[in-house]
Structures are given as structure tokens and as C-alpha cells.
matplotlib code that plots the C-alpha trace (Angstrom):
import matplotlib.pyplot as plt

x = [0.0, 1.1, 0.9, -0.5, 0.6, -0.9, -1.3, 0.7, 2.9, 5.9, 6.0, 9.2, 9.4, 10.8, 10.0, 7.8, 8.5, 7.8, 9.1, 9.0, 6.0, 3.8, 0.1, -1.6, -4.5, -5.1, -4.2, -2.9, -1.8, 1.4, 3.3, 2.8, 5.6, 5.0, 7.4, 6.4, 8.1, 9.1, 10.1, 11.8, 13.8, 16.8, 20.4, 22.7, 23.8, 20.9, 19.1, 15.9, 17.9, 19.4, 16.0, 14.3, 16.9, 16.5, 12.7, 13.2, 15.6, 13.2, 10.1, 12.1, 13.2, 9.8, 7.9, 10.6, 11.2, 7.6, 7.6, 10.4, 10.6, 12.4, 13.7, 13.9, 15.6, 17.1, 13.9, 14.2, 10.4, 9.9, 9.5, 7.8, 4.6, 4.8, 5.3, 2.3, 0.2, 1.6, 0.8, -2.8, -3.3, -1.9, 1.2, 3.5, 3.1, 5.0, 6.7, 8.9, 7.7, 8.1, 5.7, 5.6, 4.6, 2.2, 0.4, -1.1, -3.4, -3.7, -3.5, -3.3, 0.1, 1.5, 1.4, 4.4, 6.5, 6.3, 9.7, 10.4, 7.2, 8.7, 11.4, 13.0, 12.3, 10.8, 8.2, 7.2, 6.9, 4.7, 2.3, 2.2, 1.6, -1.4, -4.8, -3.2, -1.6, -4.8, -6.7, -4.1, -4.3, -8.1, -7.5, -5.0, -7.3, -10.0, -7.8, -6.8, -3.5, -2.5, 0.5, 2.5, 4.5, 6.6, 10.3, 12.3, 13.8, 16.0, 16.2, 16.2, 19.2, 19.9, 23.1, 24.0, 26.9, 26.3, 26.8, 26.5, 22.9, 22.6, 19.3, 16.1, 16.8, 19.9, 17.8, 16.2, 16.9, 18.3, 17.0, 16.4, 15.6, 12.8, 10.8, 7.4, 5.9, 3.5, 4.4, 8.2, 7.6, 5.5, 8.1, 11.0, 8.9, 7.8, 11.5, 12.0, 13.6, 12.4, 11.9, 12.5, 11.1, 13.8, 13.9, 16.5, 18.3, 18.8, 19.8, 23.6, 23.7, 21.3, 23.6, 26.7, 25.1, 23.8, 20.1, 19.6, 21.8, 21.1, 18.9]
y = [0.0, 3.5, 6.4, 9.7, 12.1, 15.5, 18.8, 17.6, 19.7, 19.4, 22.1, 23.1, 25.7, 26.5, 23.3, 22.1, 20.6, 17.7, 14.3, 11.6, 9.2, 9.6, 9.4, 7.5, 9.5, 7.9, 5.0, 4.9, 2.0, 0.4, 1.1, 4.8, 6.9, 10.1, 12.9, 15.2, 18.4, 19.2, 22.9, 24.4, 27.5, 26.1, 26.3, 23.4, 21.5, 22.7, 19.8, 20.6, 20.1, 16.8, 15.5, 16.5, 14.6, 11.6, 11.7, 11.7, 8.8, 6.7, 7.4, 6.2, 3.1, 2.2, 2.8, 0.9, 4.0, 4.6, 7.9, 10.5, 13.4, 16.5, 18.6, 22.4, 24.1, 27.5, 29.3, 28.2, 28.2, 31.3, 32.2, 30.0, 32.0, 31.7, 28.0, 27.6, 29.4, 27.1, 24.1, 25.1, 25.8, 22.4, 23.9, 22.3, 18.9, 19.2, 21.9, 21.7, 24.9, 27.1, 27.5, 31.3, 31.4, 28.5, 30.3, 32.5, 29.6, 27.9, 30.7, 28.3, 27.2, 30.7, 29.5, 27.3, 30.4, 31.4, 31.3, 28.7, 26.9, 23.4, 22.0, 20.1, 18.6, 15.4, 17.4, 19.2, 16.0, 14.5, 17.4, 17.1, 13.4, 13.8, 15.6, 19.0, 17.5, 15.8, 19.1, 20.9, 18.2, 18.8, 22.6, 22.0, 19.6, 22.3, 24.6, 21.9, 20.9, 17.5, 17.5, 14.4, 14.8, 17.2, 18.0, 19.8, 22.9, 23.7, 26.4, 30.1, 32.1, 35.9, 37.1, 40.8, 43.2, 45.6, 43.9, 40.7, 40.0, 38.4, 39.9, 40.9, 44.6, 44.4, 43.8, 47.3, 49.7, 47.1, 46.5, 42.8, 40.7, 38.3, 35.9, 37.1, 35.5, 37.7, 35.9, 36.5, 40.1, 40.7, 39.2, 41.4, 44.5, 43.8, 43.7, 47.2, 46.2, 47.3, 44.5, 44.0, 41.0, 40.1, 37.0, 34.6, 34.5, 38.3, 38.4, 38.1, 41.2, 43.1, 42.4, 43.4, 46.7, 47.5, 47.4, 45.4, 44.9, 41.3, 38.3]
z = [0.0, -0.7, 1.7, 0.5, 3.3, 2.9, 4.8, 7.8, 10.0, 12.3, 15.0, 16.6, 19.3, 22.8, 24.5, 21.7, 18.3, 16.0, 15.2, 12.6, 12.7, 9.6, 9.5, 6.6, 5.2, 1.8, -0.4, -3.9, -6.2, -4.8, -8.1, -8.0, -6.6, -4.7, -3.9, -1.0, 0.4, 3.9, 4.5, 7.6, 8.4, 10.1, 8.9, 7.9, 11.0, 13.2, 15.0, 13.1, 9.8, 11.0, 12.2, 8.9, 6.9, 9.2, 8.7, 4.9, 5.1, 7.3, 5.0, 2.0, 3.9, 5.3, 2.0, 0.0, -2.1, -3.0, -1.1, -1.4, 0.9, -0.5, 2.4, 1.8, 4.7, 5.6, 4.7, 1.0, 0.9, 2.9, 6.6, 9.1, 8.7, 4.9, 5.1, 7.3, 4.7, 2.0, 4.2, 4.6, 0.9, 0.0, -1.7, 0.9, 2.5, 5.8, 7.8, 10.9, 12.2, 15.3, 18.2, 17.8, 14.2, 14.6, 17.5, 14.8, 13.7, 17.1, 19.7, 22.7, 21.5, 22.6, 26.2, 25.5, 24.9, 28.6, 30.3, 32.9, 32.2, 32.5, 34.7, 31.8, 28.4, 29.8, 31.7, 28.6, 26.6, 29.3, 29.0, 25.2, 25.4, 27.7, 27.6, 26.7, 23.6, 22.6, 22.9, 20.8, 18.1, 17.8, 17.5, 14.7, 12.9, 13.1, 10.9, 8.4, 9.9, 11.4, 13.8, 13.6, 16.8, 18.8, 18.7, 21.4, 19.8, 22.7, 25.3, 24.3, 25.1, 24.9, 23.2, 22.7, 21.9, 24.9, 28.2, 30.3, 31.3, 34.7, 35.9, 34.1, 34.7, 32.5, 29.4, 29.8, 27.0, 24.5, 21.0, 20.7, 17.7, 18.4, 16.2, 15.1, 18.3, 20.3, 23.5, 23.1, 22.0, 25.1, 27.4, 26.2, 26.1, 29.7, 30.6, 29.1, 25.8, 22.3, 19.8, 16.1, 14.1, 11.6, 9.5, 10.9, 7.5, 7.8, 11.5, 11.1, 8.9, 11.2, 14.2, 12.2, 11.2, 14.7, 13.7, 16.9, 20.0, 20.5, 19.7]

ax = plt.figure().add_subplot(projection="3d")
ax.plot(x, y, z, "-o")
ax.set_aspect("equal")
plt.show()
């Protein structure tokens, strides 16, 4: 049997992200070959890039070559928000996406951007494997997106060119690049910083030119 995997999403964020199990949603003749595309915004060597490549490898193995996953990373297919739009219109089959951007279609997901919400990754995964995760799945399905699983996208850090930051007060007055995530924007503005939403692919130049102090 042949898997026709369509309109699926991986979600990656601070404490949340997606993994590799595929969901069968349709059947085609066994001889037909299918090529699907997975888009993400991470650079080469990033854990999300490595995981996406492994997902493509496993799909090829488990379908005996009947399904090929083309991985387009480093924002080749646009920003996280643009890829979500492509996903929902059927132009893209999968995306390993961020919690912040994805909260635009499932607002409840923004809660996972709160700092110090979980003691560790294992605690976050237990929540996502339970009733909270089941409720989120229903909310995704209501907007035409099926989450396959969650990846841990790591802990957020602050780097800057001005000073060492040891306390929240030391963020005050800085210009900080944040993703286009309302929760993250609110957090830094509450700490007294101004924020700029700059695409990750343009961030290095923005830091060099002093458009922002840190990220």
C-alpha cells in the first residue's frame, strides 16, 4: 500500500517541536511513486535540519522507495509564517515549524512560549503526550493541519553586543531581535527592551550593522 501524506505539520518551538511518525491519510496504487516536500527555516547542522533529513531517510526506507521526501531548509520556501500558509493551501506537504509562528493559527500554542514553564524537556513532553496535547491536536485539525508529533527545539538564550545579562533589569533599553511570536515580544517589552522582528536569515547582517543589539 502507498501512503499519501498530505497537509501535515511538524511544529518546533521553545519546549515544543515535531518528530517523525507519519500518518496515513489515503491509499494509492502500490506502483505509483510520490514525492512530498518538507520545509523548515533552520540552517545546515541545526538539530531541526538533521531531524528532517532523518525523517526523509526513514520514510524512504519504510515505504521501500515509493515515497520520497524532499527537504527544503534554511527558509528556502519562505519564513515559518509563509510555510504555514503554503501548508494550509496544499502547496506544501510538511513543515517543521516554530511555536511562535504557529500560534497565529492555534493561539493556545503561545502559552508554550512562557519562560520557565517546564522543569525540563521530559516534563514538557509528558504534558504534550497527555490531555493537553490531545486538545491541541483537535485545535490543529479544526484549521486543516495535522500535527505528527513534537520536537524539542532547545532552550532560548539571549546574546548581545552591549553587556553581560545576569538579571532581568539588565535587558532594559536594549534592541532585541525576536521571532514574530507575540508571547516572546510581550516578554521582552515587559522587561523594558524594544523588539524587532527580523527573519533569521537576515539576522547576522542586522547584528553586524547594529540594527539590533542582540537576539
